[in-house]
N, CA, C and O atoms as a printed pandas DataFrame, in Angstrom:
     atom_number atom_name residue_name chain_id  residue_number  x_coord  y_coord  z_coord
0              1         N          MET        A               1   38.682   13.034   37.354
1              2        CA          MET        A               1   38.694   13.627   35.888
2              3         C          MET        A               1   39.365   15.077   34.994
3              4         O          MET        A               1   38.980   15.688   33.997
4              5         N          LEU        A               2   40.101   15.174   35.577
5              6        CA          LEU        A               2   41.123   15.955   35.019
6              7         C          LEU        A               2   42.164   14.541   34.427
7              8         O          LEU        A               2   42.878   14.803   33.458
8              9         N          ILE        A               3   42.202   13.778   34.730
9             10        CA          ILE        A               3   43.506   12.728   34.218
10            11         C          ILE        A               3   42.849   12.144   33.421
11            12         O          ILE        A               3   43.470   11.774   32.424
12            13         N          ASN        A               4   40.974   11.720   33.506
13            14        CA          ASN        A               4   40.837   10.912   32.146
14            15         C          ASN        A               4   40.332   11.353   31.360
15            16         O          ASN        A               4   39.480   10.772   30.687
16            17         N          ASN        A               5   40.791   12.796   31.162
17            18        CA          ASN        A               5   40.687   13.968   29.737
18            19         C          ASN        A               5   41.449   13.907   28.819
19            20         O          ASN        A               5   41.395   13.813   27.593
20            21         N          CYS        A               6   42.302   13.987   29.719
21            22        CA          CYS        A               6   44.199   14.096   29.349
22            23         C          CYS        A               6   44.370   12.477   28.899
23            24         O          CYS        A               6   45.076   12.280   27.910
24            25         N          LEU        A               7   44.045   11.846   29.258
25            26        CA          LEU        A               7   44.057   10.376   29.136
26            27         C          LEU        A               7   43.069   10.205   28.182
27            28         O          LEU        A               7   43.279    9.214   27.482
28            29         N          TYR        A               8   42.088   10.810   27.913
29            30        CA          TYR        A               8   40.973   10.280   26.500
30            31         C          TYR        A               8   42.245   11.283   25.283
31            32         O          TYR        A               8   42.934   10.916   24.331
32            33         N          LEU        A               9   42.027   12.681   25.998
33            34        CA          LEU        A               9   42.663   13.445   24.504
34            35         C          LEU        A               9   43.864   12.729   23.861
35            36         O          LEU        A               9   44.159   12.710   22.666
36            37         N          TYR        A              10   44.952   11.725   25.630
37            38        CA          TYR        A              10   46.246   11.527   24.735
38            39         C          TYR        A              10   45.701   10.015   23.451
39            40         O          TYR        A              10   46.184    9.859   22.330
40            41         N          ILE        A              11   44.720    9.214   24.039
41            42        CA          ILE        A              11   43.996    8.898   22.966
42            43         C          ILE        A              11   43.976    8.800   21.815
43            44         O          ILE        A              11   44.458    8.061   20.956
44            45         N          VAL        A              12   42.853   10.317   21.924
45            46        CA          VAL        A              12   42.496   10.311   20.355
46            47         C          VAL        A              12   43.625   10.990   19.296
47            48         O          VAL        A              12   43.575   10.886   18.071
48            49         N          VAL        A              13   44.738   11.770   20.135
49            50        CA          VAL        A              13   45.801   12.118   19.166
50            51         C          VAL        A              13   46.932   11.256   18.605
51            52         O          VAL        A              13   47.765   11.409   17.712
52            53         N          TYR        A              14   46.604   10.193   19.563
53            54        CA          TYR        A              14   47.847    8.782   19.438
54            55         C          TYR        A              14   46.768    7.941   17.936
55            56         O          TYR        A              14   47.490    7.684   16.972
56            57         N          ARG        A              15   46.419    7.852   17.889
57            58        CA          ARG        A              15   44.960    7.383   16.912
58            59         C          ARG        A              15   45.241    8.351   16.766
59            60         O          ARG        A              15   46.014    8.650   17.676
60            61         N          TYR        A              16   45.028    9.491   15.840
61            62        CA          TYR        A              16   45.251   10.469   14.848
62            63         C          TYR        A              16   46.344    9.927   13.937
63            64         O          TYR        A              16   46.357    9.583   12.755
64            65         N          LEU        A              17   47.469    9.982   15.128
65            66        CA          LEU        A              17   49.029   10.173   14.440
66            67         C          LEU        A              17   48.968    8.509   13.367
67            68         O          LEU        A              17   49.391    8.310   12.228
68            69         N          TRP        A              18   48.595    8.012   13.882
69            70        CA          TRP        A              18   48.810    6.030   13.884
70            71         C          TRP        A              18   47.572    6.152   12.260
71            72         O          TRP        A              18   47.570    5.382   11.300
72            73         N          ILE        A              19   46.964    6.976   12.411
73            74        CA          ILE        A              19   46.462    6.822   11.176
74            75         C          ILE        A              19   46.898    7.337    9.988
75            76         O          ILE        A              19   47.123    6.963    8.837
76            77         N          LEU        A              20   46.952    8.616   10.859
77            78        CA          LEU        A              20   47.650    9.389    9.190
78            79         C          LEU        A              20   49.612    8.771    8.870
79            80         O          LEU        A              20   50.310    9.023    7.888
80            81         N          MET        A              21   49.863    8.202    9.732
81            82        CA          MET        A              21   51.138    7.126    9.087
82            83         C          MET        A              21   50.741    6.419    8.690
83            84         O          MET        A              21   51.521    6.203    7.762
84            85         N          LEU        A              22   50.050    5.773    8.624
85            86        CA          LEU        A              22   49.650    4.186    8.664
86            87         C          LEU        A              22   48.962    5.153    7.033
87            88         O          LEU        A              22   49.590    4.957    5.992
88            89         N          THR        A              23   47.818    6.035    6.992
89            90        CA          THR        A              23   47.659    6.515    5.578
90            91         C          THR        A              23   48.420    6.427    5.232
91            92         O          THR        A              23   48.696    5.376    4.654
92            93         N          ARG        A              24   49.578    7.743    5.350
93            94        CA          ARG        A              24   51.054    7.875    4.480
94            95         C          ARG        A              24   51.350    7.384    3.723
95            96         O          ARG        A              24   51.530    7.651    2.535
96            97         N          ALA        A              25   51.540    5.816    4.849
97            98        CA          ALA        A              25   52.524    4.452    4.219
98            99         C          ALA        A              25   51.506    3.554    3.306
99           100         O          ALA        A              25   51.824    2.464    2.831
100          101         N          LEU        A              26   50.970    3.817    3.235
101          102        CA          LEU        A              26   49.983    3.641    2.333
102          103         C          LEU        A              26   50.631    4.227    0.892
103          104         O          LEU        A              26   51.485    3.738    0.151
104          105         N          LEU        A              27   49.883    5.449    0.811
105          106        CA          LEU        A              27   50.334    6.006   -0.502
106          107         C          LEU        A              27   51.155    6.319   -0.500
107          108         O          LEU        A              27   51.267    7.468   -0.928
108          109         N          TYR        A              28   52.335    5.664   -0.068
109          110        CA          TYR        A              28   53.555    5.587   -1.332
110          111         C          TYR        A              28   53.974    4.549   -1.269
111          112         O          TYR        A              28   55.004    4.138   -1.803
112          113         N          ALA        A              29   53.019    3.810   -0.412
113          114        CA          ALA        A              29   52.995    2.392   -1.612
114          115         C          ALA        A              29   52.355    1.893   -2.491
115          116         O          ALA        A              29   52.411    0.756   -2.959
116          117         N          ILE        A              30   51.404    3.176   -2.864
117          118        CA          ILE        A              30   50.534    2.933   -4.185
118          119         C          ILE        A              30   51.555    3.219   -5.391
119          120         O          ILE        A              30   51.927    2.482   -6.304
120          121         N          ILE        A              31   51.954    4.854   -5.000
121          122        CA          ILE        A              31   52.971    5.565   -5.698
122          123         C          ILE        A              31   53.670    4.727   -6.348
123          124         O          ILE        A              31   53.607    4.287   -7.496
124          125         N          ARG        A              32   54.618    4.488   -5.132
125          126        CA          ARG        A              32   55.960    3.263   -6.143
126          127         C          ARG        A              32   55.463    2.243   -6.229
127          128         O          ARG        A              32   56.086    1.520   -7.006
128          129         N          LYS        A              33   54.711    1.842   -5.854
129          130        CA          LYS        A              33   53.345    0.245   -7.250
130          131         C          LYS        A              33   53.383    0.847   -9.127
131          132         O          LYS        A              33   53.961    0.424  -10.129
132          133         N          ASN        A              34   52.755    1.624   -8.946
133          134        CA          ASN        A              34   52.163    2.695   -9.792
134          135         C          ASN        A              34   53.238    3.128  -10.956
135          136         O          ASN        A              34   53.194    3.028  -12.182
136          137         N          LEU        A              35   54.596    3.849   -9.708
137          138        CA          LEU        A              35   55.367    3.754  -10.658
138          139         C          LEU        A              35   56.788    2.979  -11.015
139          140         O          LEU        A              35   57.671    3.379  -11.773
140          141         N          CYS        A              36   56.744    1.597  -10.147
141          142        CA          CYS        A              36   57.781    0.655  -10.746
142          143         C          CYS        A              36   57.234    0.219  -11.869
143          144         O          CYS        A              36   57.836    0.219  -12.943
144          145         N          GLN        A              37   55.545   -0.360  -11.639
145          146        CA          GLN        A              37   54.869   -0.366  -13.208
146          147         C          GLN        A              37   55.403    0.890  -14.280
147          148         O          GLN        A              37   56.497    0.969  -14.838
148          149         N          GLU        A              38   54.647    1.501  -14.332
149          150        CA          GLU        A              38   55.298    2.938  -15.461
150          151         C          GLU        A              38   56.210    2.260  -16.062
151          152         O          GLU        A              38   56.088    1.830  -17.209
152          153         N          VAL        A              39   57.494    2.061  -15.129
153          154        CA          VAL        A              39   58.462    2.142  -15.193
154          155         C          VAL        A              39   59.014    0.666  -16.830
155          156         O          VAL        A              39   59.658    0.629  -17.878
156          157         N          SER        A              40   58.002   -0.401  -15.762
157          158        CA          SER        A              40   58.574   -1.653  -16.566
158          159         C          SER        A              40   57.435   -1.299  -17.243
159          160         O          SER        A              40   56.568   -1.866  -16.577
160          161         N          LEU        A              41   56.864   -0.714  -18.158
161          162        CA          LEU        A              41   55.893   -0.931  -19.537
162          163         C          LEU        A              41   56.756   -0.438  -20.402
163          164         O          LEU        A              41   56.620   -0.539  -21.621
164          165         N          MET        A              42   58.342    0.512  -19.443
165          166        CA          MET        A              42   59.158    1.516  -20.798
166          167         C          MET        A              42   59.769   -0.013  -21.490
167          168         O          MET        A              42   59.891   -1.176  -21.106
168          169         N          PRO        A              43   60.105    0.916  -22.948
169          170        CA          PRO        A              43   60.631   -0.033  -23.402
170          171         C          PRO        A              43   62.539    0.024  -23.116
171          172         O          PRO        A              43   63.018    1.000  -22.540
172          173         N          ASP        A              44   63.053   -0.638  -23.395
173          174        CA          ASP        A              44   64.377   -0.485  -22.637
174          175         C          ASP        A              44   64.751    0.440  -24.333
175          176         O          ASP        A              44   64.455    0.194  -25.502
176          177         N          VAL        A              45   65.673    1.754  -23.518
177          178        CA          VAL        A              45   66.133    2.201  -24.603
178          179         C          VAL        A              45   67.720    2.564  -24.845
179          180         O          VAL        A              45   68.582    3.143  -24.183
180          181         N          ILE        A              46   67.661    1.925  -26.136
181          182        CA          ILE        A              46   69.163    1.914  -26.589
182          183         C          ILE        A              46   69.446    2.859  -26.782
183          184         O          ILE        A              46   68.462    3.462  -27.211
184          185         N          TYR        A              47   71.225    4.164  -26.686
185          186        CA          TYR        A              47   72.167    4.990  -26.627
186          187         C          TYR        A              47   72.719    4.631  -27.895
187          188         O          TYR        A              47   72.677    3.435  -28.182
188          189         N          PHE        A              48   73.135    5.282  -28.562
189          190        CA          PHE        A              48   73.958    5.353  -29.163
190          191         C          PHE        A              48   74.841    5.776  -29.606
191          192         O          PHE        A              48   74.542    6.759  -30.285
192          193         N          THR        A              49   76.525    5.428  -29.602
193          194        CA          THR        A              49   77.337    7.174  -29.387
194          195         C          THR        A              49   77.724    7.212  -31.159
195          196         O          THR        A              49   77.401    6.540  -32.138
196          197         N          THR        A              50   78.157    7.805  -31.028
197          198        CA          THR        A              50   78.930    8.001  -33.057
198          199         C          THR        A              50   79.735    7.519  -33.093
199          200         O          THR        A              50   79.485    7.110  -34.227
200          201         N          GLU        A              51   80.521    7.151  -32.918
201          202        CA          GLU        A              51   81.061    5.236  -32.985
202          203         C          GLU        A              51   80.381    4.787  -33.596
203          204         O          GLU        A              51   80.556    4.724  -34.813
204          205         N          ASP        A              52   79.332    4.296  -32.986
205          206        CA          ASP        A              52   78.739    2.778  -32.949
206          207         C          ASP        A              52   77.390    2.922  -34.308
207          208         O          ASP        A              52   76.852    2.032  -34.966
208          209         N          ILE        A              53   77.141    4.832  -34.326
209          210        CA          ILE        A              53   76.799    4.542  -35.517
210          211         C          ILE        A              53   76.974    4.900  -36.919
211          212         O          ILE        A              53   76.121    4.903  -37.806
212          213         N          MET        A              54   78.735    5.328  -37.012
213          214        CA          MET        A              54   79.118    5.098  -37.826
214          215         C          MET        A              54   79.572    3.181  -38.616
215          216         O          MET        A              54   79.816    2.750  -39.743
216          217         N          LYS        A              55   79.462    2.553  -37.145
217          218        CA          LYS        A              55   80.179    0.757  -37.701
218          219         C          LYS        A              55   78.693    0.343  -38.195
219          220         O          LYS        A              55   78.461   -0.723  -38.765
220          221         N          LYS        A              56   77.899    1.143  -37.956
221          222        CA          LYS        A              56   76.157    0.255  -38.401
222          223         C          LYS        A              56   76.014    0.895  -39.303
223          224         O          LYS        A              56   75.190    0.289  -39.988
224          225         N          TYR        A              57   76.436    2.250  -40.052
225          226        CA          TYR        A              57   76.179    2.137  -41.319
226          227         C          TYR        A              57   77.346    2.483  -42.441
227          228         O          TYR        A              57   77.264    2.721  -43.646
228          229         N          GLN        A              58   78.216    2.425  -41.736
229          230        CA          GLN        A              58   79.717    2.518  -42.506
230          231         C          GLN        A              58   80.562    4.248  -42.546
231          232         O          GLN        A              58   81.711    4.541  -42.877
232          233         N          VAL        A              59   79.715    4.895  -42.186
233          234        CA          VAL        A              59   80.123    6.027  -42.765
234          235         C          VAL        A              59   80.962    6.949  -41.692
235          236         O          VAL        A              59   81.123    6.886  -40.473
236          237         N          LYS        A              60   81.539    8.071  -43.005
237          238        CA          LYS        A              60   81.864    9.058  -41.092
238          239         C          LYS        A              60   81.913    9.990  -40.502
239          240         O          LYS        A              60   81.081   10.790  -40.928
240          241         N          ARG        A              61   82.655   10.488  -39.422
241          242        CA          ARG        A              61   82.139   10.845  -38.833
242          243         C          ARG        A              61   81.772   12.649  -39.700
243          244         O          ARG        A              61   81.108   13.451  -39.044
244          245         N          GLY        A              62   82.066   12.886  -40.526
245          246        CA          GLY        A              62   81.151   13.585  -40.800
246          247         C          GLY        A              62   79.854   14.068  -41.115
247          248         O          GLY        A              62   79.154   14.973  -40.659
248          249         N          THR        A              63   79.694   13.075  -42.177
249          250        CA          THR        A              63   78.389   12.434  -42.554
250          251         C          THR        A              63   77.220   11.793  -41.359
251          252         O          THR        A              63   76.081   11.422  -41.645
252          253         N          ILE        A              64   77.719   11.781  -40.240
253          254        CA          ILE        A              64   77.145   11.662  -39.068
254          255         C          ILE        A              64   76.301   13.565  -38.061
255          256         O          ILE        A              64   75.242   13.851  -37.501
256          257         N          LYS        A              65   78.169   14.607  -38.529
257          258        CA          LYS        A              65   77.881   15.246  -38.682
258          259         C          LYS        A              65   76.254   16.287  -39.788
259          260         O          LYS        A              65   75.286   17.042  -39.702
260          261         N          LYS        A              66   76.921   15.652  -40.479
261          262        CA          LYS        A              66   75.991   16.794  -41.147
262          263         C          LYS        A              66   74.426   15.853  -40.906
263          264         O          LYS        A              66   73.575   16.645  -40.500
264          265         N          TRP        A              67   74.116   15.078  -40.983
265          266        CA          TRP        A              67   73.381   14.025  -40.674
266          267         C          TRP        A              67   72.642   14.802  -39.202
267          268         O          TRP        A              67   71.495   14.505  -38.867
268          269         N          ARG        A              68   73.715   16.091  -38.204
269          270        CA          ARG        A              68   72.157   16.330  -37.580
270          271         C          ARG        A              68   72.329   17.598  -37.761
271          272         O          ARG        A              68   72.066   18.242  -36.746
272          273         N          ASP        A              69   72.690   18.259  -38.709
273          274        CA          ASP        A              69   72.959   18.920  -38.648
274          275         C          ASP        A              69   71.748   19.200  -39.902
275          276         O          ASP        A              69   71.716   20.310  -40.432
276          277         N          GLU        A              70   71.057   18.435  -40.201
277          278        CA          GLU        A              70   70.200   18.425  -40.676
278          279         C          GLU        A              70   68.601   17.571  -40.455
279          280         O          GLU        A              70   67.614   17.568  -41.191
280          281         N          GLY        A              71   68.782   17.068  -39.481
281          282        CA          GLY        A              71   67.595   16.690  -38.627
282          283         C          GLY        A              71   67.699   15.721  -37.506
283          284         O          GLY        A              71   67.300   15.814  -36.345
284          285         N          MET        A              72   68.285   14.837  -38.081
285          286        CA          MET        A              72   68.917   13.890  -36.821
286          287         C          MET        A              72   68.377   14.201  -35.467
287          288         O          MET        A              72   68.575   15.303  -34.954
288          289         N          PRO        A              73   67.676   13.225  -34.857
289          290        CA          PRO        A              73   67.512   13.459  -33.805
290          291         C          PRO        A              73   68.956   13.111  -32.676
291          292         O          PRO        A              73   69.549   12.062  -32.929
292          293         N          PHE        A              74   69.353   13.743  -31.787
293          294        CA          PHE        A              74   70.532   13.259  -30.787
294          295         C          PHE        A              74   70.366   14.322  -29.769
295          296         O          PHE        A              74   69.869   15.426  -29.994
296          297         N          TYR        A              75   70.728   13.990  -28.863
297          298        CA          TYR        A              75   70.961   14.247  -27.098
298          299         C          TYR        A              75   72.685   14.387  -27.183
299          300         O          TYR        A              75   73.624   13.737  -27.640
300          301         N          LYS        A              76   72.471   15.608  -26.472
301          302        CA          LYS        A              76   74.319   16.696  -26.270
302          303         C          LYS        A              76   73.595   15.704  -24.391
303          304         O          LYS        A              76   72.470   15.857  -23.916
304          305         N          ILE        A              77   74.631   14.890  -23.858
305          306        CA          ILE        A              77   74.771   14.641  -22.554
306          307         C          ILE        A              77   76.430   14.703  -22.097
307          308         O          ILE        A              77   77.444   14.233  -22.614
308          309         N          GLY        A              78   76.233   15.359  -21.113
309          310        CA          GLY        A              78   77.709   16.306  -21.106
310          311         C          GLY        A              78   78.228   17.374  -21.629
311          312         O          GLY        A              78   77.976   18.574  -21.737
312          313         N          ARG        A              79   79.767   15.911  -22.204
313          314        CA          ARG        A              79   80.206   17.057  -23.392
314          315         C          ARG        A              79   79.782   15.546  -24.568
315          316         O          ARG        A              79   80.215   15.869  -25.674
316          317         N          GLY        A              80   79.439   14.802  -24.611
317          318        CA          GLY        A              80   78.850   13.672  -25.459
318          319         C          GLY        A              80   77.468   14.038  -25.990
319          320         O          GLY        A              80   76.602   14.691  -25.409
320          321         N          VAL        A              81   77.424   13.422  -27.365
321          322        CA          VAL        A              81   76.200   13.158  -27.875
322          323         C          VAL        A              81   75.860   12.377  -27.927
323          324         O          VAL        A              81   76.450   11.863  -28.877
324          325         N          ARG        A              82   74.800   11.305  -27.328
325          326        CA          ARG        A              82   74.334    9.787  -27.963
326          327         C          ARG        A              82   73.078   10.159  -28.535
327          328         O          ARG        A              82   72.458   11.166  -28.194
328          329         N          PHE        A              83   72.628    9.177  -29.583
329          330        CA          PHE        A              83   71.468    9.092  -30.222
330          331         C          PHE        A              83   70.633    8.021  -29.859
331          332         O          PHE        A              83   71.227    7.031  -29.431
332          333         N          LYS        A              84   69.261    7.960  -29.928
333          334        CA          LYS        A              84   68.826    6.712  -29.283
334          335         C          LYS        A              84   68.225    5.388  -30.210
335          336         O          LYS        A              84   66.997    5.411  -30.282
336          337         N          GLU        A              85   68.684    4.578  -30.717
337          338        CA          GLU        A              85   69.020    3.948  -31.505
338          339         C          GLU        A              85   67.106    3.923  -32.151
339          340         O          GLU        A              85   67.046    4.623  -33.162
340          341         N          TYR        A              86   66.233    3.543  -31.922
341          342        CA          TYR        A              86   65.072    3.085  -32.650
342          343         C          TYR        A              86   64.725    4.814  -33.294
343          344         O          TYR        A              86   64.245    5.019  -34.409
344          345         N          GLU        A              87   65.027    5.697  -32.489
345          346        CA          GLU        A              87   64.214    7.591  -33.359
346          347         C          GLU        A              87   66.027    7.122  -34.499
347          348         O          GLU        A              87   65.876    7.297  -35.708
348          349         N          VAL        A              88   66.917    6.804  -34.225
349          350        CA          VAL        A              88   67.905    7.131  -35.559
350          351         C          VAL        A              88   67.818    5.938  -36.876
351          352         O          VAL        A              88   68.034    6.199  -38.059
352          353         N          GLU        A              89   67.393    4.401  -36.237
353          354        CA          GLU        A              89   67.367    3.477  -37.773
354          355         C          GLU        A              89   66.094    4.346  -38.271
355          356         O          GLU        A              89   66.004    4.517  -39.487
356          357         N          ASN        A              90   64.465    5.269  -36.894
357          358        CA          ASN        A              90   63.454    5.695  -38.500
358          359         C          ASN        A              90   64.198    6.512  -38.996
359          360         O          ASN        A              90   64.457    6.392  -40.193
360          361         N          TRP        A              91   64.775    7.595  -38.233
361          362        CA          TRP        A              91   64.989    9.185  -38.762
362          363         C          TRP        A              91   65.938    8.258  -41.140
363          364         O          TRP        A              91   65.569    8.464  -42.296
364          365         N          VAL        A              92   66.985    7.471  -40.588
365          366        CA          VAL        A              92   67.478    7.426  -41.356
366          367         C          VAL        A              92   67.039    6.249  -42.710
367          368         O          VAL        A              92   67.500    5.903  -43.798
368          369         N          MET        A              93   65.904    5.948  -41.859
369          370        CA          MET        A              93   64.212    4.787  -43.726
370          371         C          MET        A              93   63.941    6.060  -43.521
371          372         O          MET        A              93   63.931    6.434  -44.694
372          373         N          ASP        A              94   63.657    7.235  -42.746
373          374        CA          ASP        A              94   62.389    8.718  -43.498
374          375         C          ASP        A              94   63.432    8.856  -44.913
375          376         O          ASP        A              94   62.968    8.778  -46.051
376          377         N          ASN        A              95   64.420    9.001  -44.724
377          378        CA          ASN        A              95   65.623   10.562  -45.232
378          379         C          ASN        A              95   66.333   10.197  -45.777
379          380         O          ASN        A              95   66.573   10.964  -46.710
380          381         N          LYS        A              96   67.163    9.020  -45.782
381          382        CA          LYS        A              96   68.536    8.278  -46.444
382          383         C          LYS        A              96   67.833    7.129  -47.224
383          384         O          LYS        A              96   66.638    6.884  -47.061
384          385         N          ASN        A              97   68.602    6.465  -48.047
385          386        CA          ASN        A              97   69.008    5.518  -48.993
386          387         C          ASN        A              97   69.617    4.680  -47.707
387          388         O          ASN        A              97   70.772    5.103  -47.751
388          389         N          ILE        A              98   69.597    3.973  -46.844
389          390        CA          ILE        A              98   70.892    3.085  -46.761
390          391         C          ILE        A              98   69.872    2.296  -45.725
391          392         O          ILE        A              98   68.873    2.523  -45.043
392          393         N          LYS        A              99   70.879    1.104  -46.092
393          394        CA          LYS        A              99   70.569    0.249  -45.546
394          395         C          LYS        A              99   71.039   -0.753  -44.487
395          396         O          LYS        A              99   72.161   -1.166  -44.780
396          397         N          ASN        A             100   70.296   -1.580  -42.726
397          398        CA          ASN        A             100   70.803   -1.598  -41.545
398          399         C          ASN        A             100   72.407   -2.536  -42.124
399          400         O          ASN        A             100   73.285   -2.818  -41.309
């Protein structure tokens, strides 16, 4: 009788753990799938360096510094400065009389 009870308990615990592992794996798969879909829906963001903006708008480094002080969006990445392409284009169109 004791062996049957132990065997029954072992089977119940094994099934519980198996269901738990299966549920966990399924949840991870769902999360990964959703994250991949979210990432694929995000547009590719292109970052400009200061030199890229200098070439594109034919301005000097000091002008870009002045634009940053005036509110042009930028990001400090380490010691460098980067600009998102669409943010710079929108800011320049809204604030300056410069054509691409």
